[in-house]
N, CA, C and O atoms as a DFTB+ gen file, in Angstrom:
588 C
 N C O
     1  1      29.675       5.915     -68.384
     2  2      28.997       4.780     -67.787
     3  2      29.889       4.053     -67.125
     4  3      29.557       3.111     -66.405
     5  1      31.297       4.486     -67.338
     6  2      32.381       3.608     -66.537
     7  2      32.043       4.157     -65.120
     8  3      32.304       3.284     -64.292
     9  1      31.574       5.246     -64.562
    10  2      31.744       5.736     -63.305
    11  2      30.426       4.648     -62.773
    12  3      30.477       4.058     -61.694
    13  1      29.338       4.528     -63.689
    14  2      28.247       4.012     -62.934
    15  2      28.403       2.248     -62.520
    16  3      27.816       1.628     -61.633
    17  1      29.463       1.735     -63.571
    18  2      30.334       0.339     -63.772
    19  2      30.890       0.190     -62.164
    20  3      30.616      -0.632     -61.289
    21  1      31.706       1.254     -62.186
    22  2      32.353       1.362     -60.929
    23  2      31.701       1.512     -59.711
    24  3      32.119       1.004     -58.671
    25  1      30.591       2.255     -59.803
    26  2      30.007       2.482     -58.521
    27  2      29.341       1.039     -58.054
    28  3      29.620       0.568     -56.952
    29  1      28.393       0.336     -59.018
    30  2      28.011      -0.664     -58.847
    31  2      28.902      -1.711     -58.000
    32  3      28.567      -2.280     -56.961
    33  1      30.067      -1.817     -58.671
    34  2      30.995      -2.525     -58.070
    35  2      31.350      -2.465     -56.727
    36  3      31.442      -3.431     -55.969
    37  1      31.571      -1.152     -56.425
    38  2      31.716      -0.774     -55.101
    39  2      30.475      -1.031     -54.394
    40  3      30.621      -1.634     -53.331
    41  1      29.414      -0.754     -54.688
    42  2      28.213      -1.004     -53.786
    43  2      28.242      -2.560     -53.629
    44  3      27.502      -2.866     -52.694
    45  1      28.742      -3.497     -54.120
    46  2      28.475      -4.860     -53.980
    47  2      29.575      -5.367     -53.062
    48  3      29.446      -6.288     -52.256
    49  1      30.755      -4.599     -53.301
    50  2      31.954      -5.050     -52.413
    51  2      31.413      -4.185     -50.755
    52  3      31.607      -4.721     -49.664
    53  1      30.767      -2.867     -50.911
    54  2      30.465      -2.485     -49.529
    55  2      29.456      -3.252     -49.061
    56  3      29.459      -3.277     -47.830
    57  1      28.354      -4.065     -49.696
    58  2      27.419      -4.840     -48.944
    59  2      27.840      -6.259     -48.293
    60  3      27.466      -6.692     -47.203
    61  1      28.796      -6.943     -49.316
    62  2      29.544      -8.110     -49.146
    63  2      30.350      -7.839     -47.596
    64  3      30.203      -8.702     -46.731
    65  1      31.123      -6.715     -47.323
    66  2      31.899      -6.363     -46.467
    67  2      31.031      -5.880     -45.303
    68  3      31.470      -6.038     -44.164
    69  1      29.591      -5.187     -45.525
    70  2      28.978      -4.963     -44.295
    71  2      28.243      -6.418     -43.467
    72  3      27.842      -6.489     -42.305
    73  1      28.249      -7.595     -44.649
    74  2      27.841      -8.914     -44.397
    75  2      28.841      -9.483     -43.407
    76  3      28.531      -9.917     -42.298
    77  1      30.087      -9.442     -43.918
    78  2      31.197      -9.917     -43.151
    79  2      31.571      -9.287     -41.523
    80  3      31.775      -9.906     -40.479
    81  1      31.563      -7.795     -41.809
    82  2      31.750      -6.945     -40.552
    83  2      30.743      -7.338     -39.569
    84  3      31.214      -7.413     -38.434
    85  1      29.254      -7.666     -39.677
    86  2      28.756      -8.066     -38.915
    87  2      29.007      -8.944     -37.707
    88  3      28.490      -8.853     -36.594
    89  1      29.829      -9.742     -38.112
    90  2      30.292     -11.277     -37.223
    91  2      31.527     -10.535     -36.629
    92  3      32.260     -11.352     -36.073
    93  1      31.945      -9.415     -36.569
    94  2      33.256      -9.203     -35.908
    95  2      33.101      -9.094     -34.215
    96  3      32.440      -8.258     -33.599
    97  1      33.766      -9.994     -33.763
    98  2      33.085     -10.050     -32.148
    99  2      34.993     -10.129     -31.336
   100  3      35.902     -10.909     -31.620
   101  1      34.976      -9.305     -30.602
   102  2      36.215      -9.447     -29.334
   103  2      35.947     -10.441     -28.581
   104  3      34.803     -10.662     -28.185
   105  1      36.869     -11.104     -28.310
   106  2      37.065     -11.951     -26.915
   107  2      36.659     -11.407     -25.794
   108  3      35.910     -11.978     -25.001
   109  1      37.094     -10.330     -25.655
   110  2      36.858      -9.488     -24.651
   111  2      36.473      -8.073     -24.700
   112  3      37.170      -7.462     -25.510
   113  1      35.605      -7.353     -24.112
   114  2      35.317      -6.169     -24.590
   115  2      36.252      -5.184     -24.109
   116  3      36.343      -4.921     -22.910
   117  1      36.906      -4.663     -24.944
   118  2      37.953      -3.661     -24.686
   119  2      37.412      -2.129     -24.929
   120  3      38.047      -1.196     -24.436
   121  1      36.527      -1.951     -25.503
   122  2      35.749      -0.562     -26.278
   123  2      34.148      -0.668     -26.031
   124  3      33.644      -1.785     -26.153
   125  1      33.478       0.225     -25.753
   126  2      32.089      -0.069     -26.152
   127  2      31.396      -0.400     -27.059
   128  3      30.436      -1.168     -26.991
   129  1      31.940       0.315     -28.299
   130  2      31.199      -0.171     -29.368
   131  2      31.684      -1.598     -30.222
   132  3      31.028      -2.138     -31.113
   133  1      32.898      -2.005     -29.741
   134  2      33.346      -3.233     -30.368
   135  2      34.088      -3.189     -31.500
   136  3      34.240      -2.067     -31.982
   137  1      34.708      -4.315     -32.183
   138  2      35.472      -4.128     -33.253
   139  2      35.072      -4.029     -34.505
   140  3      35.849      -3.981     -35.459
   141  1      33.441      -3.981     -34.610
   142  2      32.708      -4.090     -36.125
   143  2      32.718      -2.688     -36.222
   144  3      32.912      -2.480     -37.420
   145  1      32.595      -1.329     -35.499
   146  2      31.923      -0.277     -35.573
   147  2      32.962       0.529     -36.744
   148  3      32.472       1.250     -37.612
   149  1      33.981       0.368     -36.665
   150  2      34.637       1.299     -37.620
   151  2      34.478       0.475     -39.039
   152  3      34.414       1.210     -40.023
   153  1      34.406      -0.925     -39.288
   154  2      34.572      -1.106     -40.727
   155  2      32.945      -1.067     -41.208
   156  3      32.548      -0.880     -42.358
   157  1      32.214      -1.270     -40.137
   158  2      30.679      -1.125     -40.711
   159  2      30.434       0.445     -41.185
   160  3      29.901       0.685     -42.268
   161  1      30.843       1.436     -40.335
   162  2      30.988       2.925     -40.745
   163  2      31.513       3.395     -42.038
   164  3      30.916       4.114     -42.839
   165  1      33.068       2.752     -42.184
   166  2      33.499       2.695     -43.465
   167  2      32.989       2.285     -44.682
   168  3      33.117       2.975     -45.693
   169  1      32.328       1.042     -44.667
   170  2      31.627       0.542     -45.419
   171  2      30.301       1.234     -45.615
   172  3      29.907       1.514     -46.747
   173  1      29.773       1.446     -44.790
   174  2      28.424       2.038     -45.144
   175  2      28.863       3.720     -45.900
   176  3      28.150       4.212     -46.775
   177  1      29.726       4.197     -45.539
   178  2      30.280       5.449     -46.512
   179  2      30.670       5.354     -47.732
   180  3      30.588       6.235     -48.588
   181  1      31.213       4.016     -47.879
   182  2      31.645       3.518     -49.167
   183  2      30.415       3.184     -50.153
   184  3      30.355       3.473     -51.348
   185  1      29.382       2.465     -49.332
   186  2      28.198       2.257     -50.213
   187  2      27.358       3.501     -50.548
   188  3      26.715       3.673     -51.584
   189  1      27.452       4.232     -49.638
   190  2      26.704       5.697     -50.085
   191  2      27.130       6.342     -51.029
   192  3      26.376       6.619     -51.962
   193  1      28.448       6.741     -51.016
   194  2      29.430       7.128     -52.056
   195  2      29.444       6.461     -53.356
   196  3      29.595       7.087     -54.405
   197  1      29.274       5.094     -53.289
   198  2      29.163       4.433     -54.529
   199  2      27.776       4.704     -55.033
   200  3      27.554       4.966     -56.215
   201  1      26.852       4.634     -54.113
   202  2      25.426       4.865     -54.737
   203  2      25.371       6.011     -55.418
   204  3      24.572       6.158     -56.343
   205  1      26.357       7.111     -54.970
   206  2      26.134       8.642     -55.821
   207  2      26.714       8.450     -57.070
   208  3      26.228       9.029     -58.041
   209  1      27.913       7.550     -57.221
   210  2      28.448       7.460     -58.549
   211  2      27.498       6.657     -59.276
   212  3      27.412       7.113     -60.416
   213  1      26.733       5.640     -59.106
   214  2      25.470       5.304     -59.942
   215  2      24.410       5.907     -60.193
   216  3      23.937       5.782     -61.322
   217  1      23.730       6.740     -59.198
   218  2      22.725       7.516     -59.818
   219  2      22.958       8.991     -59.827
   220  3      22.000       9.750     -59.967
   221  1      24.261       9.472     -59.677
   222  2      24.532      10.593     -60.193
   223  2      24.543      11.239     -61.736
   224  3      24.294      10.567     -62.736
   225  1      24.815      12.402     -61.747
   226  2      24.918      12.717     -63.131
   227  2      26.099      13.254     -63.334
   228  3      26.507      14.225     -62.696
   229  1      26.833      12.585     -64.365
   230  2      27.856      12.576     -64.895
   231  2      28.107      13.302     -66.388
   232  3      27.202      13.534     -67.190
   233  1      29.431      13.590     -66.579
   234  2      29.510      13.993     -67.915
   235  2      30.885      13.300     -68.591
   236  3      31.676      12.638     -67.919
   237  1      30.986      13.469     -69.532
   238  2      31.967      12.292     -70.334
   239  2      33.188      12.283     -69.657
   240  3      33.627      13.340     -69.205
   241  1      33.931      10.997     -69.496
   242  2      34.983      10.765     -68.746
   243  2      36.142      11.207     -69.802
   244  3      36.175      10.869     -70.985
   245  1      36.952      11.916     -69.225
   246  2      38.414      12.471     -69.876
   247  2      39.671      11.649     -69.353
   248  3      39.910      11.926     -68.177
   249  1      40.341      10.927     -69.777
   250  2      41.004       9.999     -69.339
   251  2      42.305      10.977     -69.405
   252  3      42.414      11.938     -70.166
   253  1      43.329      10.512     -68.395
   254  2      44.572      11.321     -68.153
   255  2      45.274      10.602     -69.218
   256  3      45.091       9.416     -69.493
   257  1      46.157      11.466     -69.845
   258  2      47.345      11.109     -70.752
   259  2      47.980       9.998     -70.286
   260  3      47.979       9.810     -69.069
   261  1      48.739       8.913     -71.302
   262  2      49.581       8.051     -71.012
   263  2      50.690       8.245     -69.835
   264  3      50.808       7.590     -68.799
   265  1      51.277       9.074     -70.191
   266  2      52.509       9.292     -68.925
   267  2      51.781       9.161     -67.524
   268  3      52.159       8.330     -66.699
   269  1      50.652      10.075     -67.278
   270  2      50.057       9.961     -66.173
   271  2      49.803       8.579     -65.710
   272  3      50.355       8.046     -64.747
   273  1      49.164       8.198     -66.269
   274  2      48.326       6.576     -65.865
   275  2      49.641       5.658     -65.903
   276  3      49.461       4.508     -65.502
   277  1      50.950       5.993     -66.330
   278  2      52.247       4.785     -65.995
   279  2      52.484       5.252     -64.695
   280  3      52.592       4.463     -63.755
   281  1      52.596       6.789     -64.524
   282  2      52.996       7.230     -63.163
   283  2      52.078       6.446     -62.029
   284  3      52.642       5.724     -61.207
   285  1      50.957       6.579     -62.021
   286  2      50.029       5.967     -61.072
   287  2      50.114       4.421     -61.275
   288  3      49.882       3.792     -60.242
   289  1      50.355       3.782     -62.215
   290  2      50.696       2.010     -62.090
   291  2      51.750       1.992     -61.472
   292  3      51.765       1.343     -60.427
   293  1      52.998       2.705     -61.914
   294  2      54.132       2.709     -60.918
   295  2      54.118       3.241     -59.396
   296  3      54.921       2.772     -58.589
   297  1      53.323       4.087     -59.077
   298  2      53.045       4.230     -57.848
   299  2      52.316       3.036     -57.146
   300  3      52.667       2.654     -56.030
   301  1      51.378       2.511     -57.783
   302  2      50.630       1.344     -57.308
   303  2      51.754      -0.123     -56.794
   304  3      51.820      -0.833     -55.791
   305  1      52.411      -0.055     -57.937
   306  2      53.666      -1.032     -57.784
   307  2      54.307      -0.968     -56.218
   308  3      54.196      -1.810     -55.327
   309  1      55.045       0.381     -56.199
   310  2      55.788       0.968     -55.295
   311  2      54.874       0.722     -53.766
   312  3      55.303       0.333     -52.680
   313  1      53.835       1.011     -54.065
   314  2      53.053       0.615     -52.288
   315  2      52.780      -0.623     -52.252
   316  3      52.754      -1.205     -51.168
   317  1      52.563      -1.167     -53.238
   318  2      52.142      -2.847     -53.078
   319  2      53.660      -3.485     -52.600
   320  3      53.627      -4.231     -51.621
   321  1      55.005      -3.224     -53.249
   322  2      56.157      -3.564     -52.593
   323  2      56.365      -2.944     -51.297
   324  3      56.960      -3.748     -50.579
   325  1      56.180      -2.100     -50.831
   326  2      56.083      -1.496     -49.423
   327  2      55.176      -2.609     -48.466
   328  3      55.642      -3.242     -47.518
   329  1      54.012      -2.667     -48.877
   330  2      53.232      -3.650     -48.115
   331  2      53.632      -4.787     -47.992
   332  3      53.359      -5.366     -46.940
   333  1      54.373      -5.446     -48.973
   334  2      54.973      -7.042     -49.002
   335  2      56.256      -7.056     -48.451
   336  3      56.814      -8.099     -48.110
   337  1      56.884      -5.636     -48.321
   338  2      58.633      -5.474     -47.524
   339  2      58.473      -5.062     -45.946
   340  3      59.447      -5.093     -45.193
   341  1      57.117      -4.659     -45.489
   342  2      57.344      -3.833     -44.666
   343  2      57.504      -4.741     -43.263
   344  3      58.100      -4.042     -42.444
   345  1      57.293      -5.594     -42.901
   346  2      57.462      -6.840     -41.988
   347  2      58.850      -7.030     -42.175
   348  3      59.605      -6.575     -41.316
   349  1      59.307      -7.617     -43.138
   350  2      60.866      -8.313     -43.324
   351  2      61.872      -7.158     -43.415
   352  3      63.076      -7.322     -43.219
   353  1      61.228      -5.808     -43.770
   354  2      62.626      -5.159     -43.915
   355  2      62.297      -3.898     -42.478
   356  3      63.084      -3.062     -42.034
   357  1      61.262      -4.105     -42.162
   358  2      61.186      -2.842     -40.842
   359  2      60.878      -1.461     -41.708
   360  3      61.222      -0.968     -42.782
   361  1      59.895      -1.090     -40.426
   362  2      59.625       0.439     -41.010
   363  2      60.570       1.368     -41.781
   364  3      60.357       2.034     -42.794
   365  1      61.602       1.242     -41.076
   366  2      62.703       2.536     -41.228
   367  2      63.200       2.185     -42.812
   368  3      62.846       3.012     -43.652
   369  1      63.976       1.051     -43.277
   370  2      64.341       0.642     -44.154
   371  2      63.259       0.541     -45.278
   372  3      63.679       0.884     -46.383
   373  1      61.841       0.106     -45.223
   374  2      60.786      -0.090     -46.192
   375  2      60.331       1.445     -46.403
   376  3      59.852       1.818     -47.473
   377  1      60.499       2.221     -45.408
   378  2      60.190       3.790     -45.646
   379  2      60.766       4.161     -46.632
   380  3      60.319       4.382     -47.757
   381  1      62.134       4.270     -46.098
   382  2      63.249       4.944     -46.958
   383  2      63.310       4.076     -48.603
   384  3      63.338       4.657     -49.688
   385  1      63.316       2.934     -48.443
   386  2      62.986       2.427     -49.846
   387  2      61.838       2.870     -50.795
   388  3      61.998       3.013     -52.007
   389  1      60.703       3.070     -50.159
   390  2      59.845       3.643     -50.735
   391  2      59.342       5.286     -50.896
   392  3      58.361       5.728     -51.495
   393  1      60.276       5.918     -50.219
   394  2      60.301       7.452     -50.860
   395  2      61.284       7.697     -51.744
   396  3      61.240       8.876     -52.097
   397  1      62.541       6.820     -52.480
   398  2      63.058       6.914     -53.307
   399  2      62.428       7.194     -54.427
   400  3      62.571       8.279     -54.991
   401  1      61.628       6.204     -54.891
   402  2      61.014       5.960     -56.231
   403  2      59.750       7.022     -56.257
   404  3      59.384       7.591     -57.285
   405  1      59.257       7.164     -55.204
   406  2      58.341       7.977     -55.114
   407  2      58.477       9.696     -55.182
   408  3      57.715      10.526     -55.678
   409  1      59.627       9.835     -54.550
   410  2      60.366      11.155     -54.729
   411  2      60.760      11.658     -56.220
   412  3      60.587      12.768     -56.723
   413  1      61.376      10.424     -56.796
   414  2      61.848      10.609     -58.280
   415  2      60.935      10.839     -59.316
   416  3      61.233      11.467     -60.332
   417  1      59.539      10.225     -59.038
   418  2      58.403      10.321     -59.597
   419  2      57.794      11.953     -59.822
   420  3      57.382      12.509     -60.840
   421  1      57.936      12.447     -58.386
   422  2      57.397      13.562     -58.260
   423  2      58.639      14.741     -58.601
   424  3      58.396      15.938     -58.449
   425  1      60.009      14.246     -59.082
   426  2      60.555      15.417     -59.653
   427  2      61.617      15.384     -58.838
   428  3      62.645      15.775     -59.392
   429  1      61.752      15.017     -57.581
   430  2      63.121      15.180     -56.815
   431  2      64.619      14.534     -57.823
   432  3      64.737      13.761     -58.774
   433  1      65.613      15.390     -56.941
   434  2      66.772      14.560     -57.686
   435  2      67.379      13.329     -56.679
   436  3      67.075      13.288     -55.487
   437  1      68.177      12.442     -57.248
   438  2      68.787      11.750     -56.617
   439  2      69.202      11.642     -54.711
   440  3      68.983      10.773     -53.867
   441  1      69.860      12.959     -54.666
   442  2      70.452      13.164     -53.438
   443  2      69.062      13.691     -52.912
   444  3      68.975      13.168     -51.800
   445  1      67.973      14.418     -53.110
   446  2      66.754      14.836     -52.637
   447  2      66.110      13.735     -52.152
   448  3      65.418      13.807     -51.136
   449  1      66.266      12.685     -52.790
   450  2      65.251      11.561     -52.572
   451  2      65.569      10.910     -51.776
   452  3      64.741      10.354     -51.054
   453  1      67.209      10.706     -51.588
   454  2      67.701       9.752     -50.666
   455  2      67.941      10.474     -49.247
   456  3      67.821       9.775     -48.242
   457  1      68.178      11.446     -49.148
   458  2      67.740      12.593     -47.945
   459  2      66.409      12.463     -47.473
   460  3      66.336      12.152     -46.285
   461  1      65.335      12.615     -48.077
   462  2      64.269      12.686     -47.416
   463  2      63.545      11.200     -47.262
   464  3      62.515      10.970     -46.629
   465  1      64.270      10.347     -47.931
   466  2      63.658       8.581     -47.739
   467  2      64.585       8.445     -46.162
   468  3      64.018       8.163     -45.106
   469  1      65.936       8.679     -46.263
   470  2      66.540       8.366     -44.905
   471  2      65.642       9.230     -43.679
   472  3      65.333       8.852     -42.550
   473  1      65.421      10.257     -44.230
   474  2      64.796      11.638     -43.187
   475  2      63.516      10.918     -42.776
   476  3      63.180      10.767     -41.601
   477  1      62.971      10.574     -43.613
   478  2      61.454      10.027     -43.662
   479  2      61.533       8.871     -42.560
   480  3      60.959       8.794     -41.474
   481  1      62.419       8.004     -43.181
   482  2      62.279       6.623     -42.605
   483  2      62.463       6.635     -40.908
   484  3      61.702       6.022     -40.160
   485  1      63.737       7.533     -40.402
   486  2      64.084       7.569     -39.228
   487  2      63.061       8.676     -38.160
   488  3      62.670       8.467     -37.012
   489  1      62.897       9.560     -38.815
   490  2      61.874      10.805     -38.102
   491  2      60.612      10.165     -37.882
   492  3      60.092      10.254     -36.770
   493  1      60.056       9.528     -38.808
   494  2      58.541       9.064     -38.603
   495  2      58.557       7.556     -37.380
   496  3      57.667       7.307     -36.566
   497  1      59.958       6.678     -37.623
   498  2      59.794       5.669     -36.825
   499  2      60.155       6.509     -35.336
   500  3      59.640       6.040     -34.321
   501  1      60.818       7.439     -35.234
   502  2      60.781       7.683     -33.977
   503  2      59.603       8.434     -33.388
   504  3      59.375       8.237     -32.195
   505  1      58.754       9.343     -34.122
   506  2      57.622       9.973     -34.041
   507  2      56.638       8.915     -33.155
   508  3      56.373       8.840     -31.955
   509  1      56.216       8.112     -34.382
   510  2      55.271       7.048     -34.313
   511  2      55.710       5.892     -32.913
   512  3      54.869       5.611     -32.059
   513  1      57.179       5.306     -32.883
   514  2      57.338       4.657     -31.660
   515  2      57.819       5.206     -30.628
   516  3      57.556       4.510     -29.647
   517  1      58.471       6.232     -30.331
   518  2      58.875       6.967     -28.938
   519  2      57.777       7.851     -28.813
   520  3      57.154       7.451     -27.829
   521  1      57.294       8.695     -29.220
   522  2      56.164       9.723     -29.124
   523  2      54.637       8.981     -29.108
   524  3      53.910       9.307     -28.169
   525  1      54.268       8.301     -29.791
   526  2      52.802       7.991     -29.824
   527  2      52.755       6.505     -29.480
   528  3      51.703       5.888     -29.651
   529  1      53.917       5.861     -28.971
   530  2      53.922       4.468     -28.644
   531  2      53.253       3.860     -29.681
   532  3      52.261       3.265     -29.262
   533  1      53.369       3.796     -30.578
   534  2      52.724       2.919     -31.932
   535  2      54.120       1.956     -32.136
   536  3      55.229       2.305     -32.540
   537  1      53.616       0.542     -31.680
   538  2      54.952      -0.671     -32.400
   539  2      54.643      -0.704     -33.737
   540  3      53.615      -0.774     -34.412
   541  1      55.925      -0.627     -33.943
   542  2      56.022      -0.770     -35.599
   543  2      57.318      -2.156     -35.656
   544  3      58.016      -2.537     -34.716
   545  1      57.303      -2.648     -37.000
   546  2      58.110      -3.355     -37.127
   547  2      59.493      -3.057     -37.462
   548  3      59.757      -2.204     -38.309
   549  1      60.566      -3.842     -36.722
   550  2      61.976      -3.474     -36.637
   551  2      62.638      -4.292     -37.893
   552  3      63.761      -3.967     -38.278
   553  1      61.865      -5.447     -38.576
   554  2      62.645      -6.104     -39.608
   555  2      62.873      -7.294     -39.145
   556  3      62.783      -7.424     -37.925
   557  1      63.222      -8.462     -39.952
   558  2      63.954      -9.586     -39.628
   559  2      65.346      -9.232     -39.393
   560  3      65.968      -9.829     -38.514
   561  1      65.910      -8.301     -40.104
   562  2      67.468      -8.193     -39.973
   563  2      67.481      -7.754     -38.937
   564  3      68.212      -8.526     -38.316
   565  1      67.008      -6.645     -37.964
   566  2      67.527      -6.291     -36.420
   567  2      66.874      -7.458     -35.403
   568  3      67.084      -7.377     -34.193
   569  1      66.122      -8.478     -35.930
   570  2      65.460      -9.386     -34.865
   571  2      66.768     -10.520     -34.971
   572  3      67.119     -11.087     -33.936
   573  1      67.380     -10.778     -36.113
   574  2      68.483     -11.571     -36.269
   575  2      69.428     -11.043     -35.584
   576  3      70.099     -11.916     -35.033
   577  1      69.755     -10.067     -35.388
   578  2      71.058      -9.494     -34.966
   579  2      70.773      -9.173     -33.320
   580  3      71.751      -9.090     -32.577
   581  1      69.669      -9.031     -32.882
   582  2      69.504      -8.902     -31.277
   583  2      68.982      -9.979     -31.044
   584  3      68.306      -9.790     -30.033
   585  1      68.859     -11.184     -31.417
   586  2      68.388     -12.547     -30.950
   587  2      67.088     -12.737     -30.887
   588  3      66.640     -13.821     -30.516
């Protein structure tokens, strides 16, 4: 029953999102389909899969044991913190800090988590900023230093 309720909520979310996305307009045309194509496709797919949850045949739900749900909740909080601190701390520091608890949750030692956090932060920044030319935030601390 919980799958059907969740699917119904997702159907409503996708319908509201589709209604909102209809009005997305760009001040100038920079691509042939405009800014509303991607959100409308994603929301339409969400609606279709949500309908499959509502009308599909489901078996009795087996909930994960307590410690697994606690880890999922902690991962949610870590990702929320990452989203909130991303602009302020910048990509490198925020990514390094989010990697530490995630790596620890997956069984890494403190040394492994620290090395992977610093490596991911610097490596991914170089990959996206230098190679793919994606603008990433450097953080308010670096903006204050460089003026």
